[in-house]
Every structure is written in structure tokens, then in C-alpha cells.
C-alpha positions in Angstrom: 38.6 98.1 43.2 38.9 94.4 43.7 36.0 92.4 42.4 35.4 90.1 45.3 33.0 87.9 43.4 36.1 86.8 41.4 38.1 85.9 44.6 35.3 84.2 46.6 36.8 80.8 45.7 40.4 81.9 45.8 42.6 79.6 48.0 43.1 82.3 50.7 39.3 82.8 51.1 38.7 79.0 51.1 41.3 78.7 53.8 39.6 81.4 55.9 36.2 79.7 55.6 37.8 76.3 56.5 39.3 77.8 59.6 35.9 79.2 60.6 34.1 75.9 60.0 36.7 74.0 62.0 36.5 76.4 64.9 32.7 76.3 65.0 32.7 72.5 64.9 35.4 72.2 67.6 34.0 74.8 70.1 30.4 74.3 71.1 28.0 77.3 71.3 30.8 79.7 70.4 29.7 80.8 66.9 29.3 84.5 67.7 32.7 85.0 69.4 34.4 82.9 66.8 33.0 85.2 64.1 34.1 88.2 66.1 37.6 86.7 66.6 38.1 86.2 62.9 36.7 89.7 62.1 39.3 91.0 64.6 42.0 89.2 62.5 40.7 90.6 59.2 40.4 94.1 60.6 43.7 94.0 62.6 41.8 94.9 65.7 41.7 93.5 69.2 39.1 91.3 70.9 38.1 91.0 74.5 36.4 87.8 75.9 34.7 88.1 79.2 33.0 85.3 81.1 33.2 83.0 84.2 36.0 80.5 84.6 35.9 77.3 82.6 34.1 78.7 79.5 36.9 77.9 77.0 38.1 81.5 76.6 41.7 80.4 76.5 41.1 77.5 74.2 39.2 79.7 71.8 41.8 82.4 71.5 44.6 79.8 71.2 42.9 77.8 68.5 42.1 80.9 66.6 45.6 82.2 66.8 47.3 78.9 66.1 45.2 78.4 63.0 47.4 80.9 61.2 50.6 79.2 60.1 54.0 80.9 60.4 52.7 83.4 62.9 54.3 84.0 66.3 52.0 83.5 69.3 52.5 85.0 72.7 50.5 84.1 75.8 50.8 85.3 79.5 48.7 85.1 82.6 48.5 88.6 84.1 48.5 89.5 87.8 49.3 92.6 89.9 52.8 91.2 90.2 53.4 90.9 86.4 56.7 92.7 85.4 57.9 94.0 82.0 60.2 91.0 81.6 57.2 88.7 81.3 55.7 90.8 78.5 58.7 92.3 76.7 61.5 89.9 77.5 64.6 90.1 79.7 67.3 92.7 79.4 70.1 91.8 76.9 73.3 91.4 78.9 75.3 91.8 75.7 73.5 95.0 75.1 74.3 96.3 78.5 78.0 95.7 77.8 77.6 98.0 74.9 75.8 100.6 77.0 72.6 99.8 75.2 69.2 99.2 76.9 67.7 96.4 74.9 65.5 93.5 75.6 65.6 90.0 74.2 62.2 90.2 72.7 62.2 86.8 70.9 59.1 84.9 72.0 57.5 87.9 73.7 54.9 90.5 72.8 57.1 92.8 70.7 57.6 90.0 68.1 54.2 88.4 68.2 51.6 88.4 65.5 49.0 87.2 68.0 48.9 87.6 71.7 46.7 86.4 74.5 46.7 88.3 77.8 44.7 86.2 80.3 43.2 88.1 83.2 44.3 91.3 81.7 42.5 93.5 84.2 44.5 92.1 87.1 47.7 93.7 85.7 49.2 96.7 87.5 48.8 100.2 86.0 52.4 100.3 84.7 51.9 97.2 82.6 48.5 98.4 81.4 49.9 101.7 80.3 52.7 100.0 78.4 50.2 98.1 76.4 48.4 101.2 75.0 51.0 102.1 72.3 51.4 98.5 71.4 47.7 98.0 70.9 47.0 101.3 69.1 50.2 102.1 67.2 51.9 98.7 67.2 55.1 100.5 68.4 57.7 99.2 70.8 60.6 101.3 72.2 63.9 99.4 71.9 66.9 101.3 73.2 65.1 104.6 72.6 64.2 103.7 69.1 60.6 103.1 67.9 60.3 99.6 66.5 57.3 98.5 64.5 55.5 95.4 65.9 54.0 92.7 63.7 51.0 92.5 66.0 47.8 91.6 64.2 45.4 91.0 67.0 45.7 91.0 70.8 43.1 88.9 72.7 42.3 89.8 76.2 40.3 87.6 78.6 38.9 88.2 82.1 36.5 86.7 84.6 35.4 90.1 85.7 34.6 93.6 84.3 37.1 96.4 84.7 36.0 98.6 87.6 39.0 100.9 88.0 38.8 104.0 85.8 42.5 103.6 85.1 41.6 100.6 83.0 39.2 102.5 80.7 41.8 103.4 78.1 43.0 99.8 77.5 39.4 98.6 77.7 38.5 101.0 74.8 41.3 99.5 72.7 39.3 96.3 72.4 37.1 96.9 69.4 35.2 93.7 69.9 33.9 92.5 73.3 32.1 89.3 74.0 30.5 87.7 77.0 30.9 83.9 77.0 28.4 82.0 79.2 28.4 78.3 80.2 26.9 75.8 77.8 23.1 76.0 77.6 21.9 73.3 75.2 21.3 69.9 76.8 22.8 68.0 73.8 26.1 70.0 74.1 26.3 69.5 77.9 25.9 65.7 77.3 28.7 65.8 74.7 30.9 67.6 77.3 30.3 65.2 80.2 30.7 62.1 78.0 33.9 63.3 76.3 32.1 63.3 73.0 33.8 66.5 71.9 34.8 67.2 68.3 38.4 67.3 67.4 40.2 69.8 65.2 40.6 68.8 61.6 43.8 70.9 61.4 42.3 73.5 59.1 44.7 76.5 58.8 45.8 79.4 56.7 49.1 81.0 56.2 50.0 84.5 57.4 50.3 85.5 53.7 46.8 84.2 53.0 45.5 86.2 56.0 47.3 89.3 54.7 45.6 88.8 51.2 42.2 88.7 53.0 43.0 91.8 54.9 43.9 93.7 51.7 40.6 92.6 50.1 38.6 93.8 53.1 39.4 97.4 52.1 37.6 96.8 48.8 34.3 96.0 50.5 31.8 98.8 49.7 30.2 100.8 52.5 27.0 102.2 51.0 25.9 105.7 52.0 22.6 104.3 53.2 24.4 102.1 55.7 26.5 105.0 56.9 23.3 107.0 57.5 21.8 104.1 59.4 24.9 103.9 61.6 24.4 107.6 62.4 20.8 106.9 63.4 22.0 104.1 65.6 24.6 106.4 67.1 22.0 109.0 68.0 19.6 106.4 69.4 22.4 105.0 71.6 23.1 108.5 73.0 19.4 109.0 73.6 19.5 105.8 75.8 22.7 107.0 77.6 25.0 104.5 75.8 28.1 106.4 74.9 30.9 105.2 72.6 34.0 107.2 71.7 34.5 108.8 68.2 37.5 106.5 67.7 35.3 103.4 68.4 32.6 104.6 65.9 35.2 105.3 63.2 36.8 101.9 63.5 33.5 100.0 63.9 32.1 101.4 60.7 35.2 101.7 58.5 36.9 98.5 59.6 34.7 96.1 61.5 31.6 96.2 59.3 33.7 95.7 56.2 35.6 92.8 57.7 32.4 91.2 58.8 30.8 91.6 55.4 33.9 90.1 53.8 33.8 87.1 56.2 30.2 86.5 55.2 31.3 86.5 51.5 29.7 89.9 50.6 31.0 92.6 48.3 29.3 95.4 50.3 28.0 96.0 53.8 24.3 95.6 54.2 21.8 95.9 57.0 22.3 92.2 58.0 25.9 93.0 59.0 25.0 95.8 61.5 24.3 93.4 64.3 28.1 93.1 65.0 27.9 96.7 66.2 26.5 95.4 69.4 29.9 93.7 70.1 31.6 97.0 69.5 29.5 99.3 71.5 28.4 97.7 74.8 30.2 98.6 78.0 28.0 96.8 80.5 26.1 93.5 80.1 22.7 95.2 80.7 23.3 97.4 77.7 23.4 94.5 75.2 19.6 93.9 75.0 19.0 97.6 74.6 21.6 97.8 71.9 20.2 94.8 70.1 16.8 96.5 70.0 18.2 99.8 68.7 20.3 98.2 66.0 17.5 95.9 64.8 15.0 98.8 64.7 17.3 101.1 62.8 18.9 98.4 60.5 15.6 97.0 59.2 12.4 98.0 60.8 10.6 95.5 58.6 12.4 92.6 60.2 11.7 93.9 63.7 8.0 94.3 63.0 7.7 91.0 61.2 9.4 89.2 64.2 6.8 90.9 66.4 4.0 89.6 64.2 5.5 86.1 64.3 5.8 86.2 68.1 2.1 86.9 68.4 1.1 84.1 66.1 3.4 81.7 68.0 1.5 82.7 71.2 -1.7 81.6 69.5 -0.2 78.4 68.4 1.0 77.7 72.0 -2.5 78.3 73.2 -3.9 75.9 70.6 -1.4 73.2 71.6 -0.8 69.8 69.8 -3.6 67.7 68.5 -4.6 65.2 71.2 -4.7 61.4 70.3 -8.4 61.3 71.0 -11.3 63.6 71.8 -14.7 63.6 73.5 -17.3 65.8 71.9 -16.6 68.8 74.1 -12.9 68.5 73.6 -13.3 68.3 69.9 -15.4 71.5 69.8 -13.0 73.3 72.1 -9.9 72.4 70.0 -11.7 73.3 66.7 -12.7 76.7 68.1 -9.1 77.4 69.1 -7.9 76.2 65.7 -10.3 78.6 63.9 -9.0 81.4 66.1 -5.4 80.6 65.3 -6.2 80.2 61.6 -7.9 83.6 61.5 -4.9 85.1 63.3 -2.5 83.7 60.7 -4.5 85.0 57.8 -4.6 88.5 59.4 -0.9 88.3 60.1 -0.1 87.4 56.5 -2.1 90.5 55.4 -0.2 92.6 57.9 3.1 91.4 56.6 2.1 92.2 53.0 1.3 95.8 54.2 4.6 96.0 56.0 6.5 94.8 52.9 4.8 97.5 50.8 5.6 100.2 53.4 9.3 99.1 53.6 9.7 98.1 50.0 13.3 99.5 49.9 14.4 97.2 52.7 15.6 93.6 52.5 12.6 91.3 52.3 14.4 88.0 53.2 13.1 87.7 56.8 9.6 88.8 55.9 9.4 86.2 53.1 10.7 83.5 55.4 8.1 84.3 58.0 5.3 84.4 55.5 6.4 80.9 54.3 6.4 79.8 58.0 2.9 81.2 58.6 1.6 79.5 55.4 2.9 76.2 56.6 1.3 76.7 60.0 -2.0 77.4 58.3 -1.7 74.2 56.3 -0.9 72.2 59.4 -3.9 73.6 61.2 -6.2 72.8 58.3 -4.9 69.3 58.1 -5.3 68.7 61.9 -8.7 70.2 61.8 -9.8 67.6 59.2 -8.3 64.9 61.4 -10.4 65.9 64.4 -13.4 64.4 62.7 -11.7 61.0 62.6 -10.6 60.9 66.3 
């Protein structure tokens, strides 16, 4: 087994992380889907990006694909009028003279390492069906002979969800699915409208470097405890009526989780990596929140309960509010009373987290320790502000 610790600083891994950093800097509020896109490359799986028009879906897939040097890239806008020649290339006239049915595939999907099919669900059923073997088996029929395709990852994009049942098979071929909304943060919206957008620094990796990374992904350890947790998530999903195919579960656990752990620089899959299962398993937007809750509760119940404790403390802090610049006597008494209540709540919450950490001693404690540090700082701030009230 490859010792990944020894290769963390290898040139191919450094190149991968440089590409990730460049994409995150270049594309605002797209960290999650960028991570998913790179995981798709590492796992040799396909990625679907859904969202309204004008959300940089095309730019994201193109920048991701073009960051791999010496790779062939194919892109096409699909419609119900799309014909095989637009996907596979035109018929070879020289081949017809020899009584051979061959296509000139140079520059088309059969010879592409990366492909982007925009508005994929607008294609007709014949085109959709022809994609199934390409996506699953990487096979293309040329003059009656099966030809292996170099396809690494196919990206699909759509402004709408597939409604026709005939699209279900191709929809299931996309192991990773993301919904991309419009920008939400004010600072990023300002950068957009003032043309203060970051430019690419040209970070890239070669196809050979990507292949080295893919080989090392197979060496990432999948602990039995993680496999058991995945089974618990599977069962809870079914209890909630969220069904995923056996093929999807096999690939999600054996390939996607390993690739994600590798991208994060880890030698083995741990509970922090299970959140990517959400991108693998949702079928409808309304399922995503339910899935997040299921995955969080099964992956690390300590983290889930600690976040609940923190949320309640934050409610108390919101009720306390900031320290006013000056008080009258009644206002001082009121604020001090609220401060005492918030302080008491924090102390009680710290004891509760200690109990939770003892109960879940075999779980990762990172989040719990971080929340405890946050609560301790809150308590110090309240104590300092309480002392200041006597000088206002």
C-alpha cells in the first residue's frame, strides 16, 4: 500500500492543490462544487451541475477541465435537435469508399478526456441512450468494433430537473450532483458588478500527474467503522423514503469517499468526509436538508449535539445584545440580569459538552473542542462587559 504521507508534497499532489486553490479564488462561492468536480476527476466519475442561468456552470466546468494539460476537451450545447454528428463526429467519406461505417471522431466525445454537455436533459432519447455506454463503460462502437474511450469525467449542466422517466438512467450515471444558486454574499455581489473579479493564475496539472493521483486514491483506507456508518446512513435514508441504487452506493463509498479523503490530504476516510454523500444521494432539492441531517447524525452524533448546544447559547447571546454606549440605572440592571443569565447558560453548556464528550469518547472531538473554546471566549467577553457596565 502506498504511504500517502510520503507523497503529500509530491509534485503531482502539489499541482492538484494549486489547481483547487486557483479555482476557489477565481470562482466566487463555488467551493463545494469545485471540490466535487475535482473529486469526480480523481474518482473517474461524472458530475452534474444544476442551477438557474447565469451561475457560471459553464465557466466552472471549462476551467476545471482546462486545468489539466495535454487533455482533450469536448463541449456541446444539447437540444432536442442534437444529432449524432455533433457528438461523435461526421461520417468518414474515405471509410464509406472502403465499405466501412466510421466516424471522424477527432475533436468529439469519443476522443475526449473531459466533456461538457450543456443542457443535457434537452437532448432527445436517442442521444441520451447513446451516452449510457460512454459514461458507464467508456466504450464507443466504431465500424462494429468496441473502442475504448479515454473519457475521465463527463460534466453535465441543466437549468432544470429531469422530469421524463426516460432520463432516469443517464441521471443515475452522474455520481455527483450539485445545485448552484446565484451569489449570496454582499461583498461578492459588489465584486461582480464592479468587475473586481479574480483572474486565473494559470495553475494546472498534466494528465500524467492526474493519473498518478488517481492511482494513489485506491490506497486510501476505508475503515470498517466508516463502512458500518454508511450502512446506517443507507438505512436511515430508506426510512425517510430516499432511495439510491446499489450501484450508486457502491461507487459512493468505494470511490467517491476515497477520492474526497485524498483531496483533503488524508490517508484514510473518516467521519468528516461523509458529508460528500449528500452530493451523491439527493434526487430532489427538498431531500438535501433531510440528507444533511441524516449524515451528520450518523457520522458524528457528538458534532450534531454540540452544534445544537451552541445554537441555544447563541440565542441567549442574541437576547443579551451588544453593550450599549451608556446606561440609565434601570438599563444597567436589565443588561446585567441578562448577562448573568447568558453566563449561567454558557457554564451549563460547557458541562453538557463535557458529558457529551465522555459519552462519545470514541468519536472525533475536534468540533466539540472548538465549540468549548468559543463558549469560554464568550464567557470572558460577558465578564469583561459586565465589569464595564459600572463605568458607563
